[in-house]
N, C-alpha and C positions, 0 to 999 in steps of 0.2 A: 231233636226227636224227644218226645215225652218218654220218660222211663216208667214202665209198668211193672207191677208185682204179679208174678204168676201164682195165682191161688189154685190153679186147676188140679193140682195133685194133693192139696190139703183136704182135710176132712170136711165134707159138706153133706148135710143130711138131705139127700134127694128125696127120701121117702116122705118128707113133709110136703112135697109138691107132687100130687097125683099125676099131673100132666107130664112131669119128667119121667116117672115110672112108665107111663103110657108110651113115651117115645123110646125109652131104653129097651122096652120089650120088642119094639120093631127094629130099631137100629142094630142092636146086638153085635157090636164090633165089626160092622160092615162098612165099606167105602160108600160115599154118598156123592151123587151128582146133584148139585143145588142149582135150580133153574130160576133165574130172575126175569124181569120184564123188559130189560133194555133191548134195543133193536139188535145189538151185536150178539146173537145167539149162535153158538156152535156146539151142538149136542154131540158128545162122543158116544154115538150109538153102539159102538163095539163094547163100551164099558157097561152098558145097561144089563148085560147078561149076569153080571156078578155084583153090580152096584145098585143101591137104592136110588130111585129118582124122587127128589123132593122139590115140589113146585111152590113158588111164593105167589099168594093172591091168585090172579087170573093168568099167570104166566103160561100155564099148560095150553092155553088157546093158540100159542105160536108153534106147537108141535103137532105131528100127525095124530088123529083121533084114536088110532089103534094103540097108541102108547099111553098107558094109564099110570099116573104118578103113584108111588107107594104112599106118599104123604103129601097133602097140600096144607101149607101153613098160611093162615089168613088172619087179618087183624080186624077187630070190630070197628076200627076207624072207617071202614067202608060204609057204615051206617050213617055217617055224618053227612050233612048237606054239602053240595059242591058238584060242579059239572063232571069232573073226572070220576068221583065216587059214584055218581048217578049212572054214568056209562058202565062202570065196572059192575054195578048191581044188575044191570040188564043182561050181563053175560053169565051170571052165576048158574043159570039153568043149563048152560052148555058144559059145565065142568063135571067130570067124573074122576074120582080118586078112590084109592083103596081106603085111606084114612084121612079124615079132616081134623086138623089141629087148629083150634081157635084161640088166639091171644087177645086178651081184653085190653082195649085202649081207652080213649076218653068216653066211648059209649059202653055202657055196662053189658055184660054177657046176657043178662036177662032181656034187655031191650033189643039186642042185636040178633039173638039166636033165631028168631023167625025168618030173618033175611036169608039165612043159610039153609033153610029147609029144601030149597030147590037143587042144592049140590048133591049129586049122587055119590054115596059112599057107603062103606061097610061099617066103619067104626068112627067114633068122634072123641077127641081129647080136648082138654081145656087148660088154659093158664090164666089166672086172674091178674089184674093190674098190679096188685101188691106183690104177688109171686114173681112176676116178670121184673118188677123194679128191684126186688131183693136180689134176684139172680144177676141182673146187670151190675148192681153195686158190688156184689161179691166178686164176680169174675173180672171186672175192670178195676177193682180195688180202689174205688173212689165213689163218693156220694153223687147221686144225680141232682142236678139243679132243678129239674122238673120231671114229672112222670109221664108226660105225653107231649107230642108235637115235635116237629123237626129241629127246633132250636135246642131241645134237651135230650132226645134219645136217638139211637140209630134207627135206620129203616128196618122194616120187618125182615127183609132178606139178610141183613147183617146180624140182627139178633138171632135169627134162625141158624146162621152159621155157628155162632157161639153155642147155642143150645144143642145143636147136633153133636158138636165136639164134646160138650159136657155129658151128653147122654150116650157116649160110647162110639161115635163114628170113628173108624180107623183113619179116615181121611175125608176131606171135602174138596170136590172140584167145582168151582163156581163158574157158571156160564150165564150169559144174559145179564151181566152186571156192568154198569157204566155210571160215570158222573155226568154224562151228556143227557140232554132232554129227550123225551120220546119213549114210547112203549112198543114192543114188538107186535102186539096184536091190535093196535089202534092206528088209524090214519092220521088223526089230529095229534099234534105235538103238544104235550103238557110238560111243564117245568119239573125237573127232578129235584127233590128235596132231601134233607137229612145228610147232605154231603159232609159237613164238618164232623158230625158224630160218626158217620161211616168211616171217615179217615181215622178217627180215634180207634175204632175197632181194627182197622187194617194195621195200624201201628202196634196195637196190642198183639195181634196174631203174628206179625213179623218179629217183634221184640222177643216174644216167648217161643218162637219157632214151632208154632202149631202146624200140623200137617194139612195145610190149605193151599190149593193151587188156584191162584187168581188169573183171570184173563190177562194176556199181555197188554191189551189196551188199557185195562184198569190200572195196571202198574205204571204205565206211562202217564196216565192222567194224574195219578197220585203224585208222581215226581214233579209234574208240571205245576200242579196246584200248590204243593209245598214250597216249590221254588218261588212262586208268585207271592206266597205269604211270608217268605223269609225277609 
């Protein structure tokens, strides 16, 4: 297992990143249920009375419409060409969230922002590509080999998990996360990416004993993949 340095309790000037202040004001030392797009979704509805619900990309389409996420975290990658992203864009007008948090990827914020106009929300926060890259390099304590793409960075969901912890979440319960292909809200099966980098984040969280509850299936998949890689 890779050995990680836990930088999370060291001094880090979050005030330099307005998006992190935006998230801190919402999270405010509360537990979080983090909803991903994998088919294996098991929402702990009883926890939602005292937990924040944070949805990744279009994941909220898999839950009842009367449940509105406190935050939806979405990446500007959705603005790139490609069948999966085109399908996701057609669903944006079905999304309602209290706050939308947009992370810049290979498509600039200025180019992607009009695409998100149809998402119903009260407030909007942003994180630029350089801010996101700096954040990942600091908390994973190693330089990135590239700043976008599944070969170089974790998925939006796993970045969000780290970000929520850094912004004061007392705990994070992940549901709808898997290394298997497919999405909970789509009939067509698309290949899941970012697996190697998501495993790096899992290793970091486990090594540094962060308060994250992973789905049992995800733990089993991690063990199987790492065994295959050994």
